[in-house]
NUNU-950425 format. One record per atom (N, C-alpha, C, O, CB): x, y, z; atom name. Coordinates in Angstrom, 1 decimal. Each point is the difference from the previous one (the first is absolute). Glycine has a CB too. Example, Ala and Ser with C-alpha at 12.3 -4.5 7.8 and 13.67 -1.06 7.14 Angstrom:
# residues 2
ATOM        u        v        w   at
ATOM     13.2     -5.7      7.8    N
ATOM     -0.9      1.2      0.0   CA
ATOM      0.9      1.2      0.0    C
ATOM      1.0      0.0      0.7    O
ATOM     -2.9     -1.2      0.5   CB
ATOM      1.5      2.3     -1.9    N
ATOM      0.9      1.1      0.0   CA
ATOM     -0.8      1.1      0.8    C
ATOM      0.5      1.1      0.1    O
ATOM      0.7     -1.7     -2.3   CB
# end
This chain:
# residues 82
ATOM        u        v        w   at
ATOM     95.7    108.8    106.9    N
ATOM     -1.2     -0.9      0.8   CA
ATOM      1.7      0.4      1.3    C
ATOM      1.1      0.1     -0.6    O
ATOM     -3.5     -3.0     -1.7   CB
ATOM      2.4      2.9      3.7    N
ATOM      0.7      0.1      0.6   CA
ATOM      0.5     -1.3      0.4    C
ATOM     -0.8     -0.9      0.1    O
ATOM     -0.1      2.9      0.1   CB
ATOM      2.4     -2.5      0.0    N
ATOM      0.8     -1.3      0.1   CA
ATOM     -1.1     -0.7      1.2    C
ATOM     -0.4     -1.1     -0.3    O
ATOM      3.4      2.1     -0.2   CB
ATOM     -3.6     -0.4      1.8    N
ATOM      0.3     -0.5      1.2   CA
ATOM     -1.7     -0.3     -0.3    C
ATOM     -0.5     -0.8      0.7    O
ATOM      3.1      2.1      0.9   CB
ATOM     -3.5     -0.5     -2.8    N
ATOM     -1.2     -0.7     -0.7   CA
ATOM     -0.2     -1.8     -0.9    C
ATOM     -0.9     -0.7     -0.5    O
ATOM      0.9      3.5      0.1   CB
ATOM      1.1     -3.1      0.7    N
ATOM      0.4     -0.8     -1.5   CA
ATOM      0.1     -1.6      1.2    C
ATOM      0.6     -0.2      1.0    O
ATOM      1.5      2.5     -3.2   CB
ATOM     -2.7     -2.9      1.6    N
ATOM      0.2     -1.3      0.6   CA
ATOM      1.0     -1.3     -0.8    C
ATOM     -0.6     -0.7     -0.8    O
ATOM     -1.8      1.5      1.7   CB
ATOM      3.5     -1.0     -0.7    N
ATOM      0.6     -1.0     -0.7   CA
ATOM      0.3     -1.3      0.3    C
ATOM      0.4     -0.5      1.0    O
ATOM      0.1      2.1     -1.5   CB
ATOM     -1.0     -2.4     -1.0    N
ATOM      0.2     -1.7      0.5   CA
ATOM      1.3     -0.1     -1.2    C
ATOM      0.1      0.6     -1.0    O
ATOM     -3.3     -2.0      1.8   CB
ATOM      4.1      0.4     -0.3    N
ATOM      0.9     -0.4     -1.2   CA
ATOM      0.0     -1.4      0.0    C
ATOM     -0.1     -0.9      0.9    O
ATOM      1.6      2.8     -0.8   CB
ATOM     -1.5     -1.9     -0.9    N
ATOM      0.7     -1.9     -0.4   CA
ATOM      0.7     -0.2     -1.0    C
ATOM     -0.2      0.7     -1.0    O
ATOM     -1.6     -1.7      1.6   CB
ATOM      3.2     -0.3     -0.6    N
ATOM      0.4     -0.1     -0.6   CA
ATOM      0.8     -1.4      0.1    C
ATOM      0.5     -0.4      1.0    O
ATOM     -0.9      2.7     -1.2   CB
ATOM      0.4     -3.0     -1.6    N
ATOM      0.7     -1.4      0.0   CA
ATOM      1.3      0.1     -0.6    C
ATOM      0.4      1.0     -0.6    O
ATOM     -2.5     -2.2      0.3   CB
ATOM      2.7      0.0      0.4    N
ATOM      1.3     -0.2     -0.9   CA
ATOM     -0.7     -1.0     -0.6    C
ATOM     -0.8     -0.8      0.5    O
ATOM      3.1      1.4      0.8   CB
ATOM     -1.4     -0.5     -3.3    N
ATOM      0.1     -1.3     -0.4   CA
ATOM      1.4     -0.3     -0.6    C
ATOM      0.6      1.0      0.0    O
ATOM     -3.1     -1.0     -0.5   CB
ATOM      3.5     -1.2      0.0    N
ATOM      1.3      0.3     -0.1   CA
ATOM     -0.2     -0.8     -0.8    C
ATOM     -0.6     -1.0      0.0    O
ATOM      2.0      1.7      1.8   CB
ATOM     -0.7      0.0     -3.2    N
ATOM      0.5     -1.0     -0.9   CA
ATOM      1.4      0.5     -0.5    C
ATOM      0.0      1.1     -0.5    O
ATOM     -2.4     -1.8     -0.3   CB
ATOM      3.6      0.0      1.0    N
ATOM      0.5     -0.1     -0.6   CA
ATOM      1.3      1.5      0.4    C
ATOM      0.4      0.2      1.2    O
ATOM     -2.6     -2.1     -2.8   CB
ATOM      2.4      2.3      1.2    N
ATOM      0.8      1.8      0.2   CA
ATOM     -1.4      0.6      0.4    C
ATOM      0.0      1.0      0.7    O
ATOM      2.3     -0.5     -3.0   CB
ATOM     -3.6     -1.0      1.8    N
ATOM     -0.8      1.9     -0.2   CA
ATOM     -1.1     -0.8      1.8    C
ATOM     -0.2     -1.2      0.4    O
ATOM     -0.5      2.6     -4.9   CB
ATOM      0.5     -0.4      5.0    N
ATOM     -0.6      0.1      0.8   CA
ATOM     -1.3      1.1      0.0    C
ATOM      0.1      1.2      0.0    O
ATOM      2.0     -2.1      0.7   CB
ATOM     -3.5      0.2     -0.8    N
ATOM     -1.1      0.7      0.1   CA
ATOM     -0.9      0.9      1.3    C
ATOM     -0.8     -0.7      0.6    O
ATOM      1.1     -1.1     -2.3   CB
ATOM     -0.2      2.4      2.0    N
ATOM     -0.5      0.6      2.0   CA
ATOM     -2.0      0.6     -1.1    C
ATOM      0.0      1.1     -0.6    O
ATOM      4.0      0.9      3.0   CB
ATOM     -4.8     -2.6     -2.3    N
ATOM     -0.6      0.3     -0.1   CA
ATOM     -1.3      0.5      1.2    C
ATOM     -0.7     -0.8      0.7    O
ATOM      2.2     -0.4     -2.7   CB
ATOM     -1.7      2.7      2.2    N
ATOM     -0.6      0.5      0.5   CA
ATOM     -1.3      0.4     -0.2    C
ATOM     -0.7      0.0     -1.0    O
ATOM      2.5      0.1      1.2   CB
ATOM     -2.3      0.2      1.3    N
ATOM     -1.8      0.2      0.3   CA
ATOM      0.0      1.3      1.2    C
ATOM      0.2      0.0      1.2    O
ATOM     -1.2     -3.2     -1.5   CB
ATOM      0.6      4.4     -0.7    N
ATOM     -0.7      0.4      1.4   CA
ATOM     -1.1      0.6      0.2    C
ATOM     -0.3      0.5     -1.0    O
ATOM      2.0     -0.4      1.4   CB
ATOM     -2.6      0.1      0.6    N
ATOM     -1.2      0.6      0.1   CA
ATOM      0.2      1.5      0.7    C
ATOM      0.9      0.3      0.7    O
ATOM     -2.0     -2.9     -0.6   CB
ATOM      0.2      3.3     -0.5    N
ATOM      0.0      1.5      0.9   CA
ATOM     -1.2     -0.2      0.1    C
ATOM     -0.6     -0.7     -0.9    O
ATOM      2.4      2.5      0.1   CB
ATOM     -2.6     -1.0      2.1    N
ATOM     -1.5      0.5      0.7   CA
ATOM      0.8      1.7      0.0    C
ATOM      1.1      0.4      0.1    O
ATOM     -2.3     -3.0      2.0   CB
ATOM      0.2      3.0     -2.3    N
ATOM      0.2      1.3      0.6   CA
ATOM     -1.7     -0.2      0.9    C
ATOM     -1.2     -0.1     -0.2    O
ATOM      3.2      1.9     -2.2   CB
ATOM     -1.1     -1.7      3.5    N
ATOM     -0.4      0.3      1.2   CA
ATOM     -1.4      0.7      0.3    C
ATOM     -0.9     -0.4      0.8    O
ATOM      3.3      0.3     -0.5   CB
ATOM     -2.2      1.5     -1.2    N
ATOM     -0.9      1.1      0.6   CA
ATOM     -1.1     -0.2     -1.7    C
ATOM     -1.1      0.2      0.5    O
ATOM      3.2      1.8      1.6   CB
ATOM     -2.1     -2.1     -2.7    N
ATOM     -1.0     -0.2     -1.5   CA
ATOM     -0.5     -2.2      0.3    C
ATOM     -1.0     -0.7     -0.2    O
ATOM      3.3      3.4     -2.3   CB
ATOM     -1.4     -2.8      2.9    N
ATOM     -0.1     -1.7     -0.3   CA
ATOM      0.7     -0.3     -1.4    C
ATOM     -0.3     -1.2     -0.3    O
ATOM     -2.1      0.9      1.7   CB
ATOM      2.9      0.9     -2.2    N
ATOM      0.3     -0.2     -1.8   CA
ATOM      1.1     -1.0      0.5    C
ATOM      0.9      0.4      0.8    O
ATOM     -1.4      2.3     -2.5   CB
ATOM      0.3     -4.3      1.1    N
ATOM      0.9     -0.9     -0.1   CA
ATOM      0.8     -0.2     -1.8    C
ATOM     -0.7     -0.1     -1.0    O
ATOM     -0.9     -1.2      3.4   CB
ATOM      2.9      1.4     -2.3    N
ATOM      1.0     -0.2     -1.1   CA
ATOM      0.3     -1.1      0.4    C
ATOM      0.0     -0.3      1.2    O
ATOM      0.8      2.3     -1.8   CB
ATOM     -0.6     -3.0     -0.4    N
ATOM      1.1     -1.8     -0.2   CA
ATOM     -0.3     -0.2     -1.1    C
ATOM     -0.9     -0.3     -0.8    O
ATOM      0.9     -1.2      2.8   CB
ATOM      1.8      1.8     -2.0    N
ATOM      0.8     -0.3     -0.7   CA
ATOM      1.5     -1.0      0.0    C
ATOM      0.5     -0.2      1.1    O
ATOM     -2.0      2.1     -1.3   CB
ATOM      1.9     -2.4     -0.9    N
ATOM      0.9     -1.1     -0.3   CA
ATOM      0.9      0.2     -1.0    C
ATOM     -0.1      0.8     -0.9    O
ATOM     -1.5     -2.1      1.6   CB
ATOM      2.5      0.8     -0.5    N
ATOM      1.6      0.3     -1.4   CA
ATOM      1.0     -0.7      0.8    C
ATOM      0.0     -0.2      1.2    O
ATOM     -0.2      2.9     -2.5   CB
ATOM      1.2     -3.1     -0.2    N
ATOM      1.0     -0.7      0.5   CA
ATOM      0.6      0.1     -0.1    C
ATOM     -0.1      0.6     -1.1    O
ATOM     -0.4     -1.4      1.2   CB
ATOM      3.0      0.8      0.2    N
ATOM      0.1      0.3     -0.2   CA
ATOM      1.4     -1.7     -0.6    C
ATOM      0.2     -1.1      0.6    O
ATOM     -2.1      4.0      0.6   CB
ATOM      2.6     -2.4     -2.3    N
ATOM      0.8     -0.8     -0.2   CA
ATOM      1.2      0.4      0.5    C
ATOM      0.7      1.0     -0.2    O
ATOM     -1.9     -1.6     -1.4   CB
ATOM      1.7     -0.7      2.5    N
ATOM      1.8      0.8      0.0   CA
ATOM      1.2     -0.9     -0.4    C
ATOM      0.3     -1.0      0.7    O
ATOM     -0.8      2.6      1.4   CB
ATOM      1.1     -1.4     -3.2    N
ATOM      1.1     -0.6     -0.6   CA
ATOM      0.8      0.3      1.7    C
ATOM      0.1      1.0      0.7    O
ATOM     -0.3     -0.4     -4.2   CB
ATOM      0.8     -2.2      3.6    N
ATOM      1.7     -0.3      0.9   CA
ATOM      0.7     -0.8      0.0    C
ATOM     -0.2     -1.2      0.3    O
ATOM     -0.4      1.9      1.0   CB
ATOM      2.0      0.2     -2.0    N
ATOM      1.1     -0.6     -0.3   CA
ATOM      1.0      0.3      0.5    C
ATOM      0.4      1.1      0.4    O
ATOM     -1.2     -1.3     -2.0   CB
ATOM      1.8     -1.4      1.9    N
ATOM      0.7      0.8      1.4   CA
ATOM      0.2      0.5      1.6    C
ATOM      0.9      0.4      0.8    O
ATOM     -1.2     -0.1     -2.6   CB
ATOM     -1.0     -0.6      1.7    N
ATOM     -0.8      1.1      1.5   CA
ATOM     -0.6      1.1     -0.3    C
ATOM     -0.8      0.7      0.5    O
ATOM      2.6     -1.0      1.1   CB
ATOM     -1.1      0.4     -2.7    N
ATOM     -0.2      1.9     -0.4   CA
ATOM     -1.3     -0.4     -0.7    C
ATOM     -0.5     -1.0     -0.5    O
ATOM      3.4      2.4     -0.1   CB
ATOM     -3.6      0.4      0.6    N
ATOM     -1.7     -0.2     -0.6   CA
ATOM      0.1      0.6     -1.0    C
ATOM      0.1      1.2      0.2    O
ATOM     -1.6     -1.2      1.5   CB
ATOM      1.6     -0.6     -3.4    N
ATOM      0.4      0.5     -0.7   CA
ATOM     -0.7      0.7     -0.8    C
ATOM      0.6      0.7     -0.8    O
ATOM      0.7     -2.0      1.3   CB
ATOM     -3.1      1.1     -0.3    N
ATOM     -0.5      1.0     -0.6   CA
ATOM     -1.9     -0.2      0.6    C
ATOM     -0.2     -1.2      0.2    O
ATOM      2.5      1.3     -2.6   CB
ATOM     -3.1      0.4      2.5    N
ATOM     -1.2      0.4      0.3   CA
ATOM     -1.2      0.6     -1.2    C
ATOM     -0.4      1.1     -0.5    O
ATOM      1.9     -0.8      2.6   CB
ATOM     -1.8     -1.6     -2.2    N
ATOM     -1.8      0.5     -0.9   CA
ATOM     -0.9      0.1      0.7    C
ATOM     -0.1     -0.9      0.8    O
ATOM      0.2     -0.2     -2.6   CB
ATOM     -0.9      2.1      1.9    N
ATOM     -1.5     -0.1      0.7   CA
ATOM     -0.7      0.0     -1.2    C
ATOM      0.4      0.5     -1.1    O
ATOM     -0.3      0.7      3.6   CB
ATOM     -1.7     -2.0     -1.9    N
ATOM     -1.1     -0.5     -0.8   CA
ATOM     -0.8      0.4      1.1    C
ATOM      0.2      0.0      1.2    O
ATOM      0.7     -1.9     -2.9   CB
ATOM     -2.3      2.3      0.8    N
ATOM     -1.3      0.3      0.1   CA
ATOM     -0.6     -1.0      0.8    C
ATOM     -0.6      0.0      1.1    O
ATOM      0.6      1.1     -3.0   CB
ATOM      0.3     -1.9      1.4    N
ATOM     -1.1     -1.5     -0.3   CA
ATOM      1.4     -0.4      0.5    C
ATOM      1.1      0.6     -0.3    O
ATOM     -3.5     -1.0     -2.0   CB
ATOM      2.2     -0.9      3.3    N
ATOM      1.0     -1.2      0.8   CA
ATOM     -0.1     -1.5     -0.9    C
ATOM      0.9     -0.9      0.1    O
ATOM     -1.5      1.9      2.7   CB
ATOM     -0.7     -0.8     -3.6    N
ATOM     -0.6     -1.0     -0.7   CA
ATOM      1.6     -0.5     -1.2    C
ATOM      0.5     -1.1     -0.1    O
ATOM     -3.7      2.2      0.4   CB
ATOM      3.7      0.7     -1.2    N
ATOM      0.8      0.6     -0.7   CA
ATOM      1.3     -0.4      0.8    C
ATOM      0.8     -0.4     -0.8    O
ATOM     -2.5      2.3     -0.3   CB
ATOM      2.1     -1.9      2.3    N
ATOM      0.8      0.2      0.9   CA
ATOM      0.6     -2.0     -0.4    C
ATOM      0.8     -0.2     -1.0    O
ATOM     -2.3      2.8      3.1   CB
ATOM      1.3     -3.4     -1.7    N
ATOM     -0.4     -1.5      0.1   CA
ATOM      0.4     -0.6     -1.2    C
ATOM      0.8     -0.9      0.0    O
ATOM     -2.8      1.2      1.5   CB
ATOM      1.4      0.2     -2.7    N
ATOM     -0.5     -0.3     -1.2   CA
ATOM      1.4      0.0     -0.5    C
ATOM      0.6     -1.0     -0.6    O
ATOM     -3.2      2.1      0.4   CB
ATOM      3.2      0.2      0.6    N
ATOM      1.7      0.0     -0.9   CA
ATOM      1.0     -0.2      1.2    C
ATOM      1.0      0.7      0.2    O
ATOM     -1.5      1.4     -2.4   CB
ATOM      0.3     -2.9      2.8    N
ATOM      0.7     -1.0      0.3   CA
ATOM     -0.4     -1.5      0.4    C
ATOM      0.5     -0.6      0.9    O
ATOM      0.5      2.6     -0.6   CB
ATOM     -1.9     -2.2     -1.0    N
ATOM     -0.6     -1.1     -0.1   CA
ATOM     -0.6     -0.4      0.8    C
ATOM      0.2     -1.2     -0.2    O
ATOM      0.9      0.8     -0.8   CB
ATOM     -1.9      0.4      2.1    N
ATOM     -0.1      0.1      1.2   CA
ATOM     -1.5     -0.2     -0.6    C
ATOM     -0.2     -1.2      0.0    O
ATOM      2.2      2.7      1.4   CB
ATOM     -2.9     -0.8     -1.8    N
ATOM     -1.0      0.3     -0.5   CA
ATOM     -1.3     -0.9      1.2    C
ATOM     -0.8      0.5      0.7    O
ATOM      2.2      0.2     -3.5   CB
ATOM     -1.1     -2.8      2.6    N
ATOM     -0.9     -0.2      1.2   CA
ATOM      0.1      0.6      1.3    C
ATOM     -1.2      0.3      0.3    O
ATOM      1.1     -2.0     -1.3   CB
ATOM      0.8      2.0      2.0    N
ATOM      0.5      0.3      0.4   CA
ATOM     -1.1      1.4      0.5    C
ATOM      0.4      0.3      1.1    O
ATOM      1.8     -2.0     -2.2   CB
ATOM     -2.8      2.2      0.9    N
ATOM     -0.7      1.2      0.2   CA
ATOM     -2.0     -0.8      0.1    C
ATOM     -0.9      0.2      0.8    O
ATOM      3.5      1.8     -2.5   CB
ATOM     -2.4     -3.0      0.1    N
ATOM     -1.3     -0.9      1.1   CA
ATOM      0.0     -0.7      0.9    C
ATOM     -1.1     -0.4      0.4    O
ATOM      0.5      0.2     -1.8   CB
ATOM      1.8     -0.1      2.1    N
ATOM      0.1     -0.5      1.3   CA
ATOM     -0.2      1.3      0.8    C
ATOM     -1.2      0.0      0.4    O
ATOM      2.9     -2.0     -0.9   CB
ATOM     -1.3      2.8      0.7    N
ATOM     -0.7      0.8      0.9   CA
ATOM     -1.2      0.5     -0.1    C
ATOM     -0.6      0.3      1.0    O
ATOM      2.5      0.0     -0.6   CB
ATOM     -2.4     -0.2     -1.3    N
ATOM     -0.9      1.0     -0.2   CA
ATOM     -1.4     -1.4      0.3    C
ATOM     -1.2      0.4     -0.2    O
ATOM      2.7      2.1     -1.8   CB
ATOM     -1.2     -3.5      2.2    N
ATOM     -0.7     -1.5      0.2   CA
ATOM     -0.1     -0.4      2.0    C
ATOM     -0.8     -0.7      0.7    O
ATOM      2.2     -0.2     -3.7   CB
ATOM      0.1      2.2      3.5    N
ATOM     -0.5     -0.9      1.2   CA
ATOM     -0.1      1.2      0.5    C
ATOM      0.1     -0.1      1.3    O
ATOM      1.0     -2.3     -0.9   CB
ATOM     -1.3      3.3     -0.5    N
ATOM     -0.4      1.4      0.5   CA
ATOM     -1.8      0.2      0.5    C
ATOM     -0.3      1.1      0.5    O
ATOM      2.5     -0.1     -2.3   CB
# end
C-alpha cells in the first residue's frame, strides 16, 4: 500500500515513576482507498539515570508497562477520561 494511501493519527501519554518514564502510544491508521482501519496501542518504559537513558523496554500491552512501574491505577484514570 503506498504511503500516500495511509491516513495516520497518533497520540501519546507520559507517566513518571522515579527514574522511569512510561510512554503510552496509540496509532490509528486508515487506508484511504479501501477504508480498512488498524488501531494499536503499545508502551515503552524508559529508565533514566543522571540524565542518560539506561534502558528501554517495549510492551505490547500498555497496562503491563504501567503495572511494571507501579502505576496501574493511572491506566484506569486515562480510560475513564477518553
